C-alpha positions as CSV (number, residue, x, y, z in Angstrom):
1,M,15.9,5.1,13.1
2,K,11.7,5.3,11.8
3,E,10.6,6.5,8.7
4,F,7.9,8.7,7.3
5,R,6.7,10.2,4.2
6,R,5.2,13.3,3.6
7,D,3.8,13.1,-0.3
8,L,7.0,12.5,-2.4
9,L,9.3,13.5,0.7
10,R,11.0,10.7,2.6
11,V,12.2,11.1,5.9
12,F,13.9,9.7,8.4
13,E,14.2,10.3,12.1
14,F,17.2,9.2,14.4
15,P,17.2,10.0,18.3
16,D,20.5,12.0,17.7
17,R,22.1,14.8,15.7
18,G,25.6,13.1,15.9
19,S,23.2,9.1,15.0
20,M,22.2,11.7,12.2
21,A,24.1,12.6,10.0
22,A,26.7,9.5,10.2
23,A,23.2,7.8,8.7
24,A,22.7,10.7,5.6
25,A,26.8,9.9,5.4
26,D,25.7,6.6,4.5
27,Y,23.5,7.8,2.5
28,V,24.9,10.0,0.5
29,A,28.3,8.3,0.8
30,L,26.1,4.7,-1.5
31,R,24.5,7.4,-3.8
32,L,27.6,9.0,-4.7
33,R,29.4,5.2,-5.2
34,G,26.6,4.3,-7.3
35,L,26.8,7.5,-9.4
36,L,30.3,6.9,-9.9
37,D,30.0,3.4,-10.5
38,S,28.2,4.4,-13.8
39,G,31.1,5.1,-15.7
40,G,30.6,8.8,-15.5
41,R,31.2,11.6,-12.9
42,A,29.5,13.1,-9.3
43,R,28.4,16.6,-9.9
44,V,27.6,17.9,-6.6
45,I,25.9,21.0,-4.4
46,F,26.9,22.1,-1.5
47,A,25.8,24.0,1.3
48,A,27.7,25.6,4.2
49,A,26.0,26.2,7.6
50,A,26.9,24.7,11.5
51,S,23.8,22.4,11.2
52,Q,25.8,20.5,7.8
53,S,29.6,19.9,9.8
54,E,28.9,16.4,11.6
55,F,27.3,15.0,7.9
56,L,29.8,16.6,6.3
57,D,32.3,15.3,8.4
58,A,31.6,12.2,8.4
59,L,30.8,11.9,4.4
60,A,34.8,13.7,4.3
61,R,35.7,9.9,6.4
62,A,33.4,7.6,4.1
63,D,35.3,4.7,2.2
64,G,35.3,3.9,-1.8
65,I,34.2,7.8,-3.1
66,D,36.4,8.3,-6.1
67,W,36.5,12.2,-5.3
68,S,39.2,13.1,-8.5
69,R,35.3,12.1,-10.6
70,V,33.5,14.5,-8.1
71,E,32.8,18.2,-9.4
72,A,31.6,20.1,-6.0
73,F,29.7,22.9,-6.4
74,H,28.2,25.5,-3.6
75,L,24.8,26.7,-3.2
76,D,25.5,30.4,-2.8
77,E,27.7,33.5,-1.8
78,Y,27.9,36.2,0.6
79,V,28.5,39.9,-1.3
80,G,31.5,41.7,-0.4
81,L,33.4,38.7,0.7
82,A,36.1,37.7,-2.1
83,Q,36.9,33.8,-2.6
84,G,39.2,33.5,0.2
85,D,38.0,35.4,3.5
86,E,38.0,33.3,6.1
87,R,33.9,34.2,6.6
88,S,32.5,32.9,3.3
89,F,30.6,30.0,2.3
90,G,33.3,28.7,0.0
91,S,35.9,29.3,2.7
92,W,33.9,27.2,5.2
93,L,33.8,23.8,2.5
94,D,37.0,24.3,2.3
95,R,37.6,24.6,5.9
96,H,35.1,21.2,6.6
97,I,34.9,19.1,3.4
98,F,36.5,21.0,0.2
99,S,40.4,20.2,1.6
100,R,39.7,17.2,2.9
101,V,38.9,15.3,-0.1
102,E,40.0,17.1,-2.6
103,P,37.1,16.6,-5.1
104,G,38.0,16.7,-8.8
105,R,37.2,20.6,-9.8
106,V,35.9,23.2,-7.3
107,E,33.1,26.6,-8.6
108,K,32.8,28.2,-6.2
109,L,31.1,31.8,-6.1
110,D,32.9,34.9,-5.9
111,G,31.2,37.3,-3.2
112,G,34.1,39.9,-4.5
113,A,33.4,40.5,-7.8
114,P,32.4,43.3,-8.6
115,D,29.6,42.5,-10.8
116,P,26.4,40.3,-8.4
117,L,24.7,40.2,-11.4
118,A,27.3,38.8,-14.1
119,E,28.9,36.4,-11.7
120,C,25.5,35.1,-11.3
121,A,25.2,34.2,-15.0
122,R,28.6,33.0,-14.7
123,Y,27.9,30.3,-12.0
124,G,24.3,29.7,-13.6
125,A,25.8,28.8,-16.8
126,L,28.4,26.8,-15.2
127,L,26.4,24.8,-13.1
128,S,23.8,24.5,-16.3
129,D,26.3,22.1,-18.4
130,G,24.7,19.2,-17.7
131,G,23.0,20.3,-14.2
132,L,23.0,18.2,-11.3
133,D,23.1,15.0,-9.9
134,L,22.8,15.2,-6.0
135,A,22.2,18.9,-3.6
136,L,23.2,18.6,-0.4
137,V,21.0,21.6,1.5
138,G,20.0,22.0,4.9
139,I,16.2,24.2,5.7
140,G,16.4,27.3,7.2
141,E,15.3,28.4,10.2
142,N,12.0,31.0,8.0
143,G,12.5,27.4,5.8
144,H,14.5,28.7,2.5
145,L,16.9,27.4,0.9
146,A,20.4,28.2,0.3
147,F,19.5,32.5,0.3
148,N,15.9,31.7,-1.2
149,D,13.9,33.4,1.8
150,P,10.1,33.7,1.4
151,H,10.6,37.7,0.1
152,V,12.6,36.1,-2.7
153,A,11.4,32.9,-3.6
154,D,9.9,31.4,-6.4
155,F,9.7,27.9,-6.9
156,E,9.5,28.6,-11.0
157,D,12.4,30.9,-11.4
158,P,13.8,32.3,-14.8
159,F,17.4,32.3,-13.2
160,V,19.4,29.6,-11.7
161,V,21.3,32.1,-9.9
162,K,20.3,34.9,-8.7
163,P,21.9,38.6,-6.4
164,V,18.9,38.3,-3.2
165,E,18.9,41.2,-0.5
166,L,18.3,38.8,3.4
167,D,15.6,38.4,5.6
168,E,16.1,39.7,9.1
169,T,15.3,36.3,10.0
170,S,18.9,34.9,8.4
171,R,21.0,37.5,9.1
172,R,20.1,36.9,13.3
173,Q,21.2,32.5,12.0
174,Q,23.9,33.8,10.8
175,A,25.0,36.0,13.9
176,R,23.8,32.6,15.8
177,E,26.0,30.7,14.5
178,G,28.9,32.1,14.9
179,V,30.9,33.7,12.3
180,F,29.6,37.0,12.4
181,A,29.8,38.5,15.8
182,T,26.4,39.9,15.1
183,A,23.0,40.5,12.8
184,G,24.0,44.1,11.8
185,L,27.4,42.3,11.2
186,V,26.6,39.7,8.0
187,P,25.5,41.0,5.0
188,R,22.7,42.3,2.9
189,Q,23.0,40.7,0.5
190,A,24.4,38.2,-0.9
191,M,24.1,35.2,-4.4
192,T,21.9,32.3,-4.4
193,V,21.3,29.3,-6.5
194,T,17.1,29.7,-6.6
195,M,14.4,27.5,-5.8
196,S,13.8,25.7,-9.5
197,A,17.7,25.2,-9.9
198,I,17.8,22.7,-6.6
199,L,14.0,21.3,-7.8
200,A,15.9,20.5,-10.5
201,S,18.4,18.6,-8.5
202,R,18.2,14.7,-10.0
203,S,19.0,13.9,-6.0
204,V,18.3,16.4,-2.8
205,C,19.7,14.8,0.5
206,V,18.5,17.6,3.9
207,V,19.8,17.3,7.2
208,V,18.0,19.7,9.3
209,P,19.3,19.0,13.3
210,G,18.1,21.0,15.9
211,P,15.6,22.8,18.2
212,H,16.2,26.4,16.4
213,K,14.9,24.3,12.8
214,A,11.5,23.1,14.4
215,A,9.8,25.0,13.2
216,A,10.7,26.0,10.0
217,V,10.7,21.6,9.4
218,A,7.2,21.6,10.9
219,R,6.0,23.8,8.1
220,T,8.1,22.2,5.7
221,L,6.2,18.7,6.3
222,D,2.5,19.9,7.2
223,G,2.3,23.7,6.0
224,P,1.7,24.4,2.5
225,I,3.8,24.1,-0.2
226,A,4.1,27.8,-0.4
227,T,6.9,30.2,-0.6
228,S,6.0,30.9,2.1
229,C,8.2,28.1,3.9
230,P,10.2,27.7,0.2
231,A,11.4,24.0,2.0
232,S,8.0,22.7,1.0
233,A,8.1,22.3,-2.3
234,L,10.9,19.5,-1.4
235,R,7.0,17.3,-1.3
236,R,6.7,17.2,-4.7
237,H,9.8,16.1,-5.8
238,S,10.6,12.9,-6.9
239,D,13.7,11.5,-5.2
240,A,14.7,13.8,-1.6
241,V,15.3,12.6,2.0
242,L,15.3,14.2,4.7
243,F,17.6,13.3,7.7
244,V,16.8,14.9,11.2
245,D,17.0,13.6,14.9
246,G,14.4,14.1,17.5
247,A,14.8,17.8,18.2
248,A,14.0,19.0,15.0
249,L,11.4,17.3,14.6
250,S,9.9,18.4,17.8
251,M,6.8,20.2,16.3
252,V,5.5,17.4,14.3
253,A,2.4,15.2,14.5
254,R,3.2,11.3,13.6
């Protein structure tokens, strides 16, 4: 493992995806135990993406976490996919983590809600009622966090959750990850937790493996802090860590 910093962001590099995922899970498990040992509850938001699979599998197997005192949320959802739809992010998280650890509370965005604006307001109120102790996120190929693609990202967003139009890079990425057969089948709209809400999380843990993310990781670490690469704002967060494998870091000079 190698460690370095970019501004406030701590970066941990591992030689391969498996060791990166295991280390990230150990780190998050330690943070969760610390939060729960203080006697309270832990409010955690999860990303749903293929890049998170190994990490979440390792986290689900971690010992000593009282999941009954964890309140779980998720970052985004497609407009038009109702809760329970196998293609939805809520269902993905059920399969990969929630059904395995059974958090005491799970709150999901409902992509099938008839009024996306009202659903965003409802979910935003849930997130605002206590904030977030820990955000578990990835970085998209265009540098997005959640579905804050560059054309809709706002570091000072007045909303907690909002409906957005997905850009073509995001839609192609979703197809490549296998849930949809082609990019044309990926919904064009989603509901996403905003940049301002993610950055307001008390701690952020970012897990980014693979060569498809190399350009985005390079912009995140070495480009300007700007909405052209939303993830670059992580460099300003006082308690954010980035776990990457060598492939994802291959375009970063160090």
